[in-house]
GURO-901140 format. One record per residue (C-alpha): residue number from 0; residue in three letters; x, y, z. Coordinates in pm, 1 decimal. Layout:
<nodes>
 pos code        u        v        w
 NUM  ALA        X        Y        Z
...
</nodes>
This chain:
<nodes>
 pos code        u        v        w
   0  MET     19.2    -11.0      9.5
   1  SER    118.6    320.4    -59.8
   2  MET    193.7    582.9    148.3
   3  ALA    -18.6    845.4     -6.9
   4  ILE   -310.3    603.4     65.9
   5  ARG   -219.8    480.4    436.7
   6  ILE   -188.3    858.4    480.0
   7  ALA   -576.7    908.2    357.1
   8  ARG   -668.5    622.9    550.2
   9  GLU   -583.0    752.7    849.0
  10  GLU   -741.4   1061.4    764.5
  11  TRP  -1043.3    922.4    767.7
  12  ARG  -1039.9    718.9   1062.7
  13  LEU   -981.0   1068.9   1216.7
  14  TRP  -1280.2   1229.3   1042.7
  15  LEU  -1487.4    912.6   1135.0
  16  ARG  -1421.4    946.5   1499.9
  17  SER  -1523.9   1358.6   1511.9
  18  LYS  -1867.4   1394.1   1632.4
  19  VAL  -1836.2   1725.8   1482.8
  20  VAL  -1707.6   1621.0   1146.1
  21  VAL  -1951.7   1362.1   1067.1
  22  ALA  -2290.0   1556.1   1236.5
  23  ALA  -2168.4   1791.5    928.2
  24  ALA  -2126.0   1556.8    656.6
  25  LEU  -2468.0   1409.5    725.9
  26  ILE  -2651.1   1685.4    724.4
  27  ILE  -2508.9   1867.8    375.9
  28  ALA  -2611.3   1470.1    259.9
  29  VAL  -2968.3   1527.2    388.4
  30  LEU  -2935.5   1831.0    260.4
  31  LEU  -2863.0   1748.1    -91.2
  32  ALA  -3070.1   1447.1   -125.5
  33  ALA  -3393.3   1635.1     34.9
  34  THR  -3279.9   1920.2   -263.0
  35  SER  -3215.3   1688.4   -542.0
  36  VAL  -3538.1   1536.2   -451.9
  37  LEU  -3741.8   1848.0   -442.0
  38  THR  -3573.1   2067.3   -735.7
  39  ILE  -3674.9   1714.5   -916.9
  40  ASN  -4026.2   1671.3   -882.8
  41  ARG  -4052.4   2130.6   -854.8
  42  ILE  -3903.1   2079.4  -1226.7
  43  ALA  -4078.7   1786.9  -1366.3
  44  ASP  -4408.6   1986.9  -1247.4
  45  GLU  -4331.4   2269.9  -1437.8
  46  GLN  -4241.4   2138.4  -1705.1
  47  VAL  -4538.4   1923.7  -1785.1
  48  GLN  -4767.3   2193.0  -1632.3
  49  ARG  -4607.3   2476.7  -1927.6
  50  MET  -4627.9   2205.7  -2231.9
  51  GLU  -4998.4   2209.0  -2131.7
  52  GLN  -5035.3   2556.7  -2160.3
  53  GLN  -4850.4   2593.8  -2425.8
  54  VAL  -5094.7   2342.6  -2599.8
  55  ALA  -5398.9   2499.5  -2436.3
  56  ALA  -5323.7   2812.1  -2563.9
  57  GLU  -5338.7   2712.0  -2916.4
  58  GLU  -5565.7   2476.8  -2878.4
  59  THR  -5763.7   2791.4  -2708.7
  60  PHE  -5663.6   3029.6  -3000.4
  61  PHE  -5773.1   2824.4  -3328.7
  62  ALA  -6109.4   2732.5  -3141.2
  63  GLN  -6220.6   3117.6  -3121.7
  64  PRO  -6551.1   3160.9  -3379.8
  65  ASP  -6544.3   3391.4  -3657.3
  66  ARG  -6470.5   3746.5  -3513.9
  67  HIS  -6315.0   4083.2  -3697.5
  68  PRO  -5952.9   3972.1  -3742.5
  69  HIS  -5798.8   4244.3  -3541.7
  70  ARG  -6023.5   4165.3  -3276.6
  71  MET  -5813.0   3827.4  -3250.1
  72  VAL  -5504.1   4042.5  -3258.9
  73  HIS  -5626.3   4175.8  -2895.0
  74  TYR  -5687.6   3871.5  -2832.2
  75  GLY  -5375.1   3739.4  -2858.8
  76  HIS  -5164.0   3427.9  -2753.6
  77  TYR  -4929.8   3327.1  -2473.3
  78  ALA  -4579.4   3230.6  -2529.0
  79  PHE  -4421.3   2899.1  -2253.0
  80  ARG  -4090.0   2835.4  -2177.4
  81  PRO  -4028.9   2521.0  -2005.1
  82  PRO  -3730.9   2393.5  -1765.1
  83  PRO  -3474.9   2214.3  -1963.4
  84  PRO  -3371.3   1917.1  -1826.7
  85  LEU  -3050.7   2036.0  -1618.3
  86  ALA  -3298.2   2235.7  -1481.3
  87  VAL  -3363.7   1987.2  -1182.3
  88  PHE  -3003.9   2086.1  -1069.7
  89  GLU  -3017.6   2404.3  -1160.6
  90  PRO  -3280.1   2573.6  -1186.5
  91  GLY  -3096.2   2967.6  -1275.2
  92  VAL  -3268.7   3270.4  -1384.8
  93  ASP  -3605.6   3124.2  -1437.5
  94  ALA  -3675.7   3276.1  -1061.9
  95  VAL  -3671.6   3604.6  -1190.2
  96  THR  -3725.7   3623.2  -1505.1
  97  GLY  -4072.2   3480.3  -1610.5
  98  GLN  -4165.2   3185.0  -1805.2
  99  SER  -4460.4   3311.4  -2052.7
 100  ILE  -4532.1   3616.0  -2249.6
 101  PHE  -4880.6   3760.1  -2342.8
 102  LEU  -4834.6   3771.0  -2713.1
 103  GLU  -5037.8   4087.4  -2873.2
 104  GLY  -5051.3   4339.0  -3148.9
 105  HIS  -4899.4   4660.4  -3106.6
 106  ARG  -4656.5   4571.1  -2803.6
 107  GLN  -4361.2   4331.8  -2703.3
 108  ASN  -4502.4   4223.6  -2302.5
 109  SER  -4263.0   4126.3  -2087.0
 110  ALA  -4181.9   3739.2  -1942.3
 111  MET  -4442.3   3735.7  -1633.7
 112  PHE  -4498.7   3462.1  -1352.8
 113  ALA  -4145.1   3480.2  -1206.1
 114  ASP  -4126.8   3332.0   -843.5
 115  THR  -3925.6   3607.3   -712.6
 116  LYS  -4072.7   3965.0   -801.9
 117  ALA  -3708.1   4116.1   -784.8
 118  GLY  -3468.2   4161.3  -1057.0
 119  ALA  -3251.7   3912.0  -1223.5
 120  ASP  -2926.2   4029.5  -1048.7
 121  LEU  -2732.7   3714.5  -1204.1
 122  GLY  -2631.1   3616.3   -861.1
 123  GLY  -2954.8   3617.6   -591.0
 124  PHE  -2992.7   3323.5   -419.5
 125  ALA  -3418.5   3255.7   -478.6
 126  ALA  -3438.8   2909.9   -341.8
 127  LEU  -3234.3   2656.0   -195.5
 128  THR  -3114.6   2428.7   -527.5
 129  PRO  -2883.0   2141.0   -581.4
 130  ALA  -2637.5   2367.8   -733.6
 131  SER  -2654.5   2621.7   -469.3
 132  LEU  -2548.2   2357.2   -202.6
 133  TYR  -2258.9   2207.4   -370.0
 134  GLN  -2154.2   2603.4   -467.8
 135  LEU  -2212.3   2740.9   -136.6
 136  LEU  -2195.6   2462.0    147.5
 137  LEU  -1969.6   2153.1    -21.2
 138  PRO  -1673.7   2428.2     23.7
 139  LEU  -1731.6   2448.7    377.8
 140  LEU  -1774.5   2052.3    433.7
 141  LEU  -1404.1   2058.0    298.3
 142  ILE  -1276.5   2357.7    517.5
 143  VAL  -1427.7   2194.8    820.8
 144  LEU  -1214.3   1897.3    740.8
 145  GLY   -894.5   2005.6    602.7
 146  HIS   -880.3   2303.9    767.7
 147  ALA   -594.5   2090.1   1059.7
 148  MET   -490.6   1854.8    794.9
 149  PHE    -89.9   1967.4    879.7
 150  LEU   -123.9   2094.0   1194.4
 151  ARG   -285.7   1713.0   1395.4
 152  GLU     59.7   1603.4   1217.2
 153  ARG    317.0   1908.8   1396.8
 154  GLU     25.0   1928.1   1706.6
 155  SER     94.0   1520.3   1767.8
 156  GLY    460.4   1544.9   1682.4
 157  THR    435.6   1237.6   1364.2
 158  LEU    546.3   1506.1   1177.1
 159  ALA    870.8   1540.1   1285.3
 160  VAL    848.9   1133.1   1282.1
 161  LEU    725.3   1099.6    944.1
 162  LEU   1018.0   1377.7    808.6
 163  ALA   1278.3   1192.6    985.3
 164  GLN   1214.1    899.9    806.0
 165  GLY   1226.9   1035.3    505.3
 166  SER    869.1   1107.6    432.0
 167  SER    876.5   1442.6    225.3
 168  GLY    583.1   1711.5    288.0
 169  THR    518.4   1670.9    -86.2
 170  LYS    423.3   1348.5     -4.4
 171  LEU    251.2   1393.8    288.6
 172  ALA     45.0   1618.0    130.9
 173  LEU      0.6   1428.0   -180.2
 174  GLY   -185.4   1164.7    157.6
 175  LYS   -377.1   1475.3    253.0
 176  ALA   -542.0   1518.9   -135.3
 177  THR   -613.5   1167.3   -156.7
 178  ALA   -880.8   1212.7    120.1
 179  LEU  -1006.2   1530.7     36.8
 180  LEU  -1016.7   1378.7   -339.1
 181  SER  -1183.2   1133.3   -194.8
 182  VAL  -1446.2   1292.1      1.3
 183  ILE  -1465.9   1571.9   -318.3
 184  ALA  -1540.7   1167.5   -499.1
 185  ILE  -1839.5   1075.8   -255.6
 186  PHE  -1999.6   1367.2   -272.5
 187  MET  -2004.8   1375.2   -702.2
 188  ILE  -2175.5   1094.8   -626.9
 189  PRO  -2560.8   1278.8   -599.9
 190  LEU  -2480.7   1569.9   -872.2
 191  ILE  -2345.6   1287.6  -1151.0
 192  VAL  -2712.4   1062.7  -1036.5
 193  VAL  -2929.2   1414.3  -1143.9
 194  ALA  -2696.6   1487.1  -1396.2
 195  ALA  -2750.6   1077.0  -1578.9
 196  TYR  -3157.3   1150.1  -1482.6
 197  SER  -3120.9   1443.0  -1670.7
 198  VAL  -2976.9   1211.8  -1926.7
 199  THR  -3326.1   1003.9  -1978.7
 200  LEU  -3577.4   1326.8  -1991.9
 201  GLY  -3336.9   1449.0  -2291.1
 202  GLU  -3013.5   1611.1  -2256.4
 203  SER  -2704.4   1570.3  -2411.3
 204  VAL  -2446.0   1329.8  -2211.3
 205  LEU  -2178.0   1630.9  -2335.3
 206  ALA  -2378.3   1906.0  -2153.6
 207  ALA  -2434.8   1646.0  -1804.1
 208  ALA  -2038.7   1537.3  -1858.1
 209  SER  -1917.5   1893.5  -1891.4
 210  LEU  -2171.7   2045.4  -1532.6
 211  VAL  -2020.6   1764.5  -1356.0
 212  ALA  -1690.0   1848.6  -1467.0
 213  GLY  -1739.3   2171.4  -1389.8
 214  TYR  -1808.7   2110.2  -1021.6
 215  PHE  -1538.5   1916.4   -940.2
 216  LEU  -1275.4   2156.7  -1044.7
 217  TYR  -1455.4   2386.9   -821.1
 218  LEU  -1464.6   2164.4   -535.3
 219  CYS  -1107.1   2011.6   -606.4
 220  ILE  -1015.2   2436.8   -601.2
 221  TRP  -1129.7   2457.1   -272.7
 222  GLY   -947.7   2102.1   -189.8
 223  ALA   -613.0   2246.7   -265.1
 224  ILE   -720.2   2632.5    -53.9
 225  VAL   -802.8   2419.1    172.7
 226  LEU   -504.3   2233.5    232.5
 227  ALA   -245.6   2501.5    149.0
 228  ALA   -368.8   2700.7    438.0
 229  SER   -322.7   2345.1    649.6
 230  ILE     50.5   2329.7    577.8
 231  LEU    101.5   2713.9    632.1
 232  ILE    -79.0   2832.4    886.4
 233  ARG     31.1   2660.9   1229.6
 234  GLN   -319.3   2762.2   1450.7
 235  ARG   -559.5   2562.4   1425.1
 236  ALA   -780.8   2894.7   1523.7
 237  ILE   -670.5   3130.9   1290.0
 238  SER   -616.0   2796.3   1007.1
 239  LEU  -1020.8   2772.5   1065.7
 240  GLY  -1100.7   3166.0   1095.4
 241  ALA   -861.5   3244.8    725.8
 242  LEU  -1032.2   2948.7    534.1
 243  VAL  -1378.4   3072.9    692.6
 244  PHE  -1302.4   3440.4    601.7
 245  VAL  -1162.9   3350.6    193.3
 246  TRP  -1526.5   3146.2    217.1
 247  LEU  -1703.3   3476.4    269.6
 248  PHE  -1499.7   3717.7     52.2
 249  ALA  -1550.6   3447.4   -223.9
 250  ALA  -1908.4   3326.5   -204.1
 251  LEU  -2065.4   3610.1    -74.6
 252  ILE  -1919.9   3943.9    -64.2
 253  VAL  -1722.5   3964.7   -446.6
 254  PRO  -2059.4   3801.7   -569.2
 255  ARG  -2223.3   4133.1   -402.3
 256  VAL  -1965.0   4312.8   -539.0
 257  ALA  -1988.3   4209.0   -917.6
 258  ILE  -2339.6   4242.4   -908.8
 259  ASN  -2311.5   4676.1   -740.5
 260  ALA  -2033.0   4694.1  -1007.1
 261  SER  -2155.7   4550.0  -1310.8
 262  SER  -2493.1   4718.6  -1235.9
 263  ALA  -2281.8   5068.9  -1177.1
 264  ALA  -2038.2   5044.5  -1461.5
 265  ILE  -2323.1   4913.2  -1815.0
 266  ASP  -2658.8   5191.4  -1663.6
 267  ALA  -2948.8   4991.4  -1830.7
 268  PRO  -3292.3   5196.1  -1812.6
 269  GLY  -3540.8   5061.1  -1568.1
 270  LYS  -3860.9   5003.4  -1800.9
 271  ILE  -4032.8   5320.4  -1681.5
 272  GLU  -3810.1   5561.1  -1814.0
 273  SER  -3736.3   5319.1  -2170.0
 274  ASP  -4130.6   5344.3  -2219.1
 275  LEU  -4111.1   5702.7  -2152.1
 276  VAL  -3847.1   5735.7  -2424.9
 277  MET  -4019.5   5495.9  -2672.5
 278  LEU  -4363.2   5626.4  -2654.9
 279  ALA  -4239.7   5947.0  -2753.0
 280  GLU  -4031.4   5792.5  -3063.3
 281  GLN  -4375.4   5600.1  -3135.6
 282  ARG  -4641.7   5863.2  -3176.3
 283  LYS  -4428.0   5955.7  -3448.8
 284  LEU  -4538.1   5684.1  -3638.1
 285  GLY  -4888.3   5740.0  -3587.0
 286  ASP  -5168.7   5549.4  -3508.1
 287  GLY  -5248.2   5227.7  -3672.0
 288  HIS  -5599.4   5224.3  -3566.6
 289  ASN  -5628.0   5548.6  -3714.5
 290  ALA  -5620.0   5504.5  -4117.8
 291  ALA  -5692.8   5878.1  -4189.6
 292  ASP  -5366.8   5930.2  -3950.0
 293  PRO  -5129.7   6211.7  -4137.2
 294  ALA  -4868.3   5974.7  -4069.8
 295  PHE  -4974.5   5755.1  -4356.5
 296  GLU  -5067.2   5994.6  -4604.5
 297  GLN  -4765.7   5895.5  -4785.9
 298  LEU  -4823.6   5504.3  -4793.3
 299  GLN  -5167.4   5608.9  -4960.2
 300  ALA  -5076.2   5786.9  -5220.8
 301  GLN  -4821.4   5439.3  -5316.8
 302  VAL  -5109.6   5236.2  -5259.1
 303  LEU  -5344.8   5431.7  -5463.5
 304  GLU  -5127.4   5453.4  -5710.7
 305  GLN  -4989.6   5077.7  -5736.0
 306  TYR  -5365.8   4987.4  -5818.1
 307  ASP  -5407.7   5270.1  -6030.6
 308  VAL  -5726.3   5413.5  -5828.4
 309  GLU  -5857.3   5749.6  -5686.8
 310  THR  -6024.4   5630.1  -5394.4
 311  ILE  -5927.6   5382.3  -5058.7
 312  GLU  -6298.4   5317.6  -5154.9
 313  GLU  -6228.9   5190.5  -5489.9
 314  LEU  -5918.6   4965.9  -5376.4
 315  PRO  -5965.3   4581.5  -5392.7
 316  ILE  -5817.2   4531.1  -5043.4
 317  ASN  -5887.2   4630.8  -4684.4
 318  TRP  -5741.2   5030.8  -4672.1
 319  ARG  -5770.6   4958.8  -4296.6
 320  GLY  -5610.9   4589.8  -4287.1
 321  VAL  -5287.2   4787.2  -4475.2
 322  VAL  -5278.8   5036.9  -4290.1
 323  ALA  -5247.8   4745.5  -3948.5
 324  THR  -5013.9   4572.8  -4168.9
 325  TYR  -4750.3   4885.2  -4215.0
 326  SER  -4813.7   5010.0  -3873.0
 327  GLU  -4744.1   4666.8  -3697.0
 328  ALA  -4437.8   4642.8  -3911.6
 329  GLU  -4324.3   4975.2  -3824.7
 330  LEU  -4409.5   4936.1  -3456.8
 331  THR  -4237.9   4614.2  -3416.8
 332  ASN  -3872.0   4757.1  -3584.0
 333  LEU  -3882.5   5027.0  -3343.5
 334  LEU  -3987.9   4791.5  -3089.8
 335  ASN  -3706.2   4558.7  -3165.4
 336  ARG  -3442.7   4821.5  -3156.3
 337  PHE  -3525.7   4898.7  -2756.7
 338  ALA  -3531.3   4578.9  -2673.8
 339  GLU  -3229.6   4460.6  -2866.5
 340  ASN  -3059.8   4761.6  -2675.1
 341  ARG  -3153.4   4648.4  -2310.6
 342  MET  -3070.1   4282.2  -2386.5
 343  ALA  -2732.4   4414.6  -2512.7
 344  LEU  -2670.8   4604.6  -2225.1
 345  GLU  -2766.6   4351.6  -2015.0
 346  ALA  -2592.1   4089.4  -2170.7
 347  GLY  -2268.2   4324.4  -2124.7
 348  GLN  -2354.8   4357.2  -1688.7
 349  SER  -2372.3   4025.1  -1719.0
 350  ARG  -1968.7   3937.7  -1913.6
 351  LEU  -1852.5   4200.4  -1678.4
 352  PHE  -2002.4   3971.9  -1366.7
 353  ASP  -1836.7   3636.5  -1539.0
 354  LEU  -1528.5   3843.0  -1465.4
 355  PHE  -1512.5   3850.3  -1208.3
 356  GLY  -1510.1   3456.0  -1199.9
 357  LEU  -1119.9   3558.0  -1163.1
 358  ALA  -1167.5   3671.7   -806.9
 359  SER  -1392.1   3407.4   -686.3
 360  PRO  -1416.9   3070.1   -785.4
 361  THR  -1783.1   3101.3   -705.0
 362  ILE  -1874.4   3323.2   -964.3
 363  ALA  -1672.2   3120.3  -1273.4
 364  ILE  -1874.1   2810.1  -1140.6
 365  ALA  -2204.2   2988.0  -1105.4
 366  SER  -2246.3   3115.6  -1453.9
 367  SER  -2116.2   2787.8  -1599.6
 368  SER  -2363.7   2580.0  -1429.7
 369  ARG  -2652.4   2851.1  -1563.7
 370  MET  -2448.4   2819.5  -1887.0
 371  LEU  -2427.0   2415.7  -1915.7
 372  ALA  -2783.9   2400.7  -1799.9
 373  GLY  -2936.0   2633.4  -1992.7
 374  THR  -3149.8   2836.6  -1757.4
 375  ASP  -2840.1   3134.0  -1838.5
 376  LEU  -2954.8   3469.3  -1966.1
 377  ALA  -2841.5   3458.3  -2281.3
 378  THR  -3127.5   3138.3  -2308.4
 379  HIS  -3370.0   3392.3  -2140.3
 380  HIS  -3330.3   3681.5  -2411.9
 381  ARG  -3337.9   3388.1  -2722.5
 382  PHE  -3702.1   3308.2  -2560.3
 383  LEU  -3757.6   3666.8  -2596.0
 384  ARG  -3629.5   3679.8  -2928.3
 385  GLU  -3849.5   3373.4  -3086.5
 386  SER  -4144.9   3471.4  -2894.9
 387  GLU  -4107.9   3744.7  -3062.1
 388  ASN  -4140.2   3617.1  -3382.1
 389  LEU  -4399.5   3420.9  -3340.1
 390  ARG  -4605.6   3739.4  -3243.6
 391  PHE  -4485.4   3926.6  -3500.9
 392  ASP  -4591.4   3667.5  -3756.0
 393  PHE  -4990.3   3560.8  -3624.3
 394  VAL  -5011.1   3941.8  -3603.6
 395  GLN  -4951.5   4029.7  -3990.3
 396  ALA  -5100.2   3743.0  -4076.5
 397  LEU  -5436.1   3800.2  -3907.8
 398  ASN  -5367.9   4219.1  -4043.5
 399  GLN  -5304.9   4049.0  -4425.9
 400  ALA  -5666.9   3864.6  -4312.4
 401  HIS  -5803.1   4229.0  -4229.1
 402  ALA  -5659.6   4365.5  -4557.8
 403  THR  -5801.3   4018.2  -4802.4
 404  ASP  -6067.7   3907.5  -4641.2
 405  LEU  -6275.0   4189.7  -4513.7
 406  ASP  -6427.8   4478.1  -4717.2
 407  TYR  -6305.8   4784.3  -4636.2
 408  ALA  -6742.4   4936.9  -4653.1
 409  LEU  -6807.8   4653.7  -4433.6
 410  ASP  -6531.9   4725.3  -4161.8
 411  MET  -6602.3   5081.3  -4180.9
 412  ASN  -6981.2   5055.6  -4093.6
 413  ARG  -6900.6   4763.9  -3865.7
 414  ASN  -7047.9   4983.9  -3598.7
 415  ASN  -7363.9   5097.6  -3693.4
 416  ASP  -7614.9   4772.5  -3501.5
 417  ALA  -7570.6   4403.3  -3450.3
 418  ALA  -7653.7   4293.0  -3803.8
 419  SER  -7311.7   4527.2  -3864.9
 420  ALA  -7112.2   4444.3  -3665.7
 421  GLU  -7161.4   4037.0  -3749.8
 422  ALA  -7113.9   4145.6  -4126.8
 423  ALA  -6777.3   4264.3  -4015.9
 424  ARG  -6626.6   3900.3  -3932.0
 425  ILE  -6407.3   3671.1  -4087.7
 426  ASN  -6407.3   3301.9  -4118.3
 427  ALA  -6235.8   3126.9  -3833.4
 428  GLU  -6057.5   2910.2  -4029.3
 429  SER  -5779.7   3240.0  -4080.1
 430  TRP  -5721.3   3157.9  -3734.1
 431  GLN  -5513.3   2827.3  -3888.8
 432  VAL  -5194.8   3121.2  -3942.4
 433  LEU  -5069.9   3091.5  -3593.3
 434  ASP  -4733.2   2888.4  -3582.0
 435  GLU  -4691.6   2574.0  -3331.5
 436  PHE  -4471.5   2700.4  -3034.5
 437  ARG  -4213.8   2502.3  -2877.1
 438  PHE  -3899.1   2611.0  -2701.9
 439  GLN  -3604.8   2405.7  -2685.1
 440  PRO  -3251.9   2506.8  -2502.3
 441  ASP  -2916.0   2536.2  -2713.2
 442  SER  -2744.1   2320.7  -2815.3
 443  ALA  -2480.1   2170.7  -2589.8
 444  VAL  -2190.7   2224.8  -2822.8
 445  ASP  -2313.8   2609.2  -2802.9
 446  ARG  -2408.9   2614.4  -2439.5
 447  LEU  -2054.2   2480.5  -2399.8
 448  GLY  -1880.5   2749.8  -2604.3
 449  ARG  -2086.1   2984.5  -2421.8
 450  ALA  -1936.0   2848.0  -2066.9
 451  ARG  -1559.5   2829.0  -2207.7
 452  LEU  -1502.3   3161.1  -2070.0
 453  PRO  -1605.1   3084.3  -1646.7
 454  LEU  -1471.3   2640.9  -1742.1
 455  GLY  -1143.2   2808.0  -1836.9
 456  ILE  -1134.1   3063.2  -1496.8
 457  LEU  -1184.3   2755.4  -1331.3
 458  LEU   -893.1   2560.4  -1427.7
 459  LEU   -665.0   2877.2  -1415.7
 460  TRP   -792.1   2901.1  -1010.8
 461  LEU   -689.9   2521.3  -1002.7
 462  ALA   -378.8   2564.1  -1193.3
 463  ILE   -224.0   2844.6   -891.6
 464  ALA   -434.0   2672.7   -606.8
 465  SER   -258.9   2306.0   -680.3
 466  SER     65.3   2495.1   -774.5
 467  PHE     74.9   2690.7   -436.6
 468  VAL      8.1   2359.4   -243.2
 469  VAL    340.3   2231.4   -412.0
 470  TRP    502.5   2531.7   -361.7
 471  ALA    428.8   2542.7     42.5
 472  ALA    449.3   2124.5     61.7
 473  ARG    765.7   2152.5    -96.1
 474  LYS    818.3   2390.3    233.9
 475  VAL    681.7   2223.5    510.1
 476  ARG    883.6   2174.5    851.1
 477  VAL    851.4   2041.1   1203.5
</nodes>
């Protein structure tokens, strides 16, 4: 049996004799098991519910009776974002961004039904999840287990004996590291089980394996930090206190500083401010409900010239539908410009936040975890874009039906009496213009590509921490 294995076995013997260590490990193990089961059940329910709601929304839209086409534009539709398979481990920004959008003409509504009514601050902890336990509690367990690894040898006098027998500090550090790695390996089992379960739900093996590898790197970083402190610091209280301070700094302080710094460096205007600016520009486009608005005079001249007629009443199409189609296109271009600007600012804040991973491995693993799980801000932005495409397509199809399937005179007189209102309706078969919407996460390759930066930062952290351990082990003295 090698010396490293013997040292690791001795560490395990000491840990198992410590009631504090055993209690801490059991508490974390129970929390991991309970949180994993609860999160899996919750995400499974949400996935089923949102898919059922999406199907129900489509069936309800298609089942509408004969109506005026513009009534259907305002009747609207819903788009739902079901959680991806790896959300059973990492729900990500789902709790703060909302998961459904009401789609209607002339508007781009915000996502609704977020669990938390705060902004997506990229680092808040809306609920206890398996990911947050791995990011916060397991490093604490490693601190409890390893802060006195070398100190025990010094206090008991065995360090002098081992060094006198020819054992080097590097060999001793290797044995201690083996013990910590075995603990990490044991606590990786729940994550591996959850990742494997996500694969049965349709997740890519590449994405699931990458997530497991990322957390293994993260825990190894903390193991190396703990081992280095145990080697260099000669008092238990100072070693424990220093490591707890490092944990507080990396896991709690730096993320909060990163959030505030990202928001301050890249100022994203609030919704009210943005809406006021957009409203001022929107007025210049004209009112799509008023076909006589002066803003459409040039359009009217072009359409009359195109059909070689003198008045809009002579047009073979419904002028009100033409205005609705044109107005929606112009308004959508304006709305998209503001939406893309807002999303670009949010993405910039997110990228700046990710760079703070250089100061905290907790930020790096949290960012890569959301990216690999497909629950990050970029995925939410793609949901907004795809749902907007769905909205624009069905609204314009209804506007086109308004222009071609409804007589202008009937349209103008629809408010005269009940019979006129009945005559100004089109066949319900026109509602079949709505496309099926099934939001899917990005491919595993795309998600892994987005996670390159935080994963690279984790590798850098591991290289630095491991090098520090090797340097400190070579300088071990009694």
